[in-house]
N, C-alpha and C positions, 0 to 999 in steps of 0.2 A: 538354889544356888544352884546355879553351871557355869564347871570349872574350864581352864579355856580348853580344854582338850573337849569337851562338850560342844563348844561353843566355835569347832575349827569343820565338827559335826554336817554346822549349817553354814558357815560364810567359806568361800572357797579360798580369802587369804587368809596369807604367813608373814615371818617375821622377814623383816621391817614392816612390814603392809598389816598386819594384825593391829589394830584402834584397839580393839576390847579387851580389856582383865581375865571381863570375872561381870557374871550377870545377876545380885543382887536378888532380884524376883520380877518379876510381871504375870499378867496370863495374858491369855491368847484375846486377841484384835479389841485392846484394853489399854496394856501399858506395860513399859520396859521403862528397867533401875539396873544401870551397869556402870560396872569401873575400869575408869581408865589410868597407872599409873606413869605419869611419866616423871623419865629416871632420864641423870643427866647426859647417859650414854647413847640413847637416841641418836639414831643414823643421821639423822636433820639437822642437829646441833652441830655440827660441824659444819655446815652453811650460813644456818638461821638463827643464831646473827653468830656468829665468832668475839664479838666482843661482848654479845650482851642477849644469852640462850634463854630465844620467843620458842614457843610451839607454833608454828604456821598455821593461819584458822583454819588453812581448807584442809591439815587434817583432822583437828576440831568437829568441822563439818563432817567431813569423813567417820570420823568415831562415831556420831549420832546417827549414818546413813548406818554404819555396819552394827550399832545397837536394834536402828528399826529393823536391819536384814532377818536381825536373830529375830527379831517379834514378829515377822509380816512371813515366816516360815516354821512359826509354833502357828499362828495363823491358819493357814492354804489346807488345806488337802493334795496331798499324795507329792508334797514339797520334795521330796527322793528323786522326782521330775521336775522341777523346779525350778527354774534362772530367775533371779532376781538383779534389773538394774536401775543404776543413781539416775532419775530421766530430772524432773528437775527439784532445783533449787531459792524458792521465798519468802521473802521478809527476816534476808540475812541479818543480825544484826553480832558485829565484834564488838562487846565492851568490858575487856579484863582481859588484857595481857597470863599466858598460861607460861609457867617458865617450868624446873627440872626442883623437882620434891613435888610437883604440887599432885593433886589427887582428884582428877575430873569424874565425875557424878553424872551422867550419862541418865538422861527422862526424856521417853520416849510415849510419849500420847496417838493414839491410831484414831485418827478423825475419818474415815475412811475405806470404802474400799468401790470400787466401780468397773468395772468388768475388770479390769487383768491390772488398771492403774488405784494403785495405795497408798493414799495420802495421811502422809505422818506428820504429829505437831514434837520439833524436839528444843533437848535445849543439857549444854554444859555449864555445869557449875563447877566452883571452888571453895571449900569451903562456905556454901551455900548462895554464891556470889554467881551471878550466871555471869559467864565467861563470852558462850554465844550463842543466841538464838534463833529457829525459824520455823518455817514447814518446809520438810521435803515428798519427792514422790519418788515413790518407785516402778518399771512398769516390771509384770511378771511374766515372764518367756518362757520356751516348754525348754525342757535341755536337749533333747532332741534337737530341734529347730536350730542349734547352736551350735551345738558339736557337730552338726554335720555341713555348717558352711564356714569352720575349718578353720 
């Protein structure tokens, strides 16, 4: 298991954009399982939508990508010198609404790493039912290059 404090060592995201609360299990370059507790007081629920609170699908995809980022940073050498960006989303399907009180179980499978690009397959489930699934790609960059561009 990995707490949110440990997750923040790998991801640059912070409240309100950190969308992974806990890592349940992972195996480097294989898979990760994480959770996001969806609460009524999430900032996005103020406008999406006031009469029927629904977690935006793009944020669920982002939660999958963030879990994939934790997997990626625990699978590469010199992770502290790297920065990863989401570079592609494919075959994304939205199958179920996510509302306050739901707990997203995020599962990401490592597909392959080719050069600086990592391909992963992910899904977010609520009570065992798929809410979102798709293929994500992250490109790994040198942190020094990103910071130099300001």
